[in-house]
C-alpha positions, 0 to 999 in steps of 0.5 A: 520519488521515495527515499528511506535512509537508515530508518530505525524504530523501537517499541520500547526496548524492542527494535522493529526496524533496523537501519532500513534504506530503500529508494523507489522511482516514479512508476516503480512497483516494489513488493515487500515480503518476508516472514510474519513479524519481520517489520513489513507493515511497520515499514510501509506505515512509516512512509506516510507517517502512520508510524513514527521513527526514532532514527533516519529520514524519509522523503516523498517527492521532496517532502520530509515525512518525519519533520515534526512541522509536516502537515500529515493530512496533506501528505496522506492526500498524496500517498494512498494507503490500503489496509488489510481490513478495508477501513471503510466507515460502516455508517456511511454509504459507499459514495459518502466513503469516497467523497468525505476526504475529497471534501474535507482534505482537498476542499472539493465541492460535493458535486465534483467529489461525487463525479470523481467517485462515480467515475472510478466506481464505474471503472471497476463495475461497482457503480450500482452499489454507490448508495449501499453500505459497506456491509452490503458488499463482499470483501473483494468489493469493499477492498476495491472500494478502499482502493478507489477511495485512495485514488479519489485523492489523486495520489502520487504513490499507492501503499498496500499493506497485505490487501488480500490477506483478509479475503476469501480465496475467490475474492483475491483475484478481483483485487489483484487484477485491479492492482495489476491494472494500476501498475500497467498504467504507471502508478508508483506502488509499494506492496506488502504481500505474500502473493508471489504470483502477483509479484512475479507479474508486476513487480520491478523490485523485490525487497525481503525483510527479516527481523527488521532488516532489509536483507535483499533488494533486487529485481524480481528475476534475481530474487526468485531465481538466485536469491542472495541470502539463505533466509530469502531462499528458504522463504521463497521455497516455502511460499512457492511450495 
C-alpha cells in the first residue's frame, strides 16, 4: 500500500533524511522509533506531502505523492494524520471540527457528515461532548477527537506522529487503547512513538531511524530480543530501563 524508495531531504545544507526506503502492506502496523532529532516526524510527514522531498519517490495506493501535479487535499483525505498537539480548531465545536473536512473535501452534505461524526463519537464514549469546544475537553479526549476527525474521512491508512507525547500520563492509556482497537480492526497504521508497550502489543514491524537513516527494519520480536545494531540496542535498553 505504501512504498518509500531512497527518500532524502535537506533543510538547507543539513540532511534530515538519508536514502530512506520502506514498504507497508495493507493491514500492517509499523512503529517508527529512534532518538530525538533523528528524522522520525519528518519521515512520516513526507508520506502525505506535509514535508517535501528532494530525492526518491513515495507511492500510496499507486498515487505518486511527490508528483507536483498531485491534488494534496484528495491525497490527505485518504491518509489520516494525527499530530502531537491535536490541531483542533479552537473556535469550532467538536461536531464542527469533525464535519468541516467531510463537507469541504468529500462534498458530503451536512446531515451525512453529522451522522458519521456522531456515530464515531458514540463509539468512543464522547457523544455528550459533541457541541462543546476543544478547550472544554481533557487532552486525552481532544486527541481521541483528533483521531475520529481523521476516521471521518474513511482513510486507507492512519499516520500518528507521537500522539501521546503531549498528554499527561493518566490520559495516555485512553488514546493508546483506542489505537489498539483500530489495529485489531485491520487499519493500516504507521506510528511514531516511544510507547514501547504499545509497540510490543500491536506492531507488526519496527523501524529504527538514527541520524536520518533507517538502520533497522524488522519484526518486533527480532527488534526487541536481538536488534542488529549497537545503536538500536542502546536505545532499547534506555527506553526499557
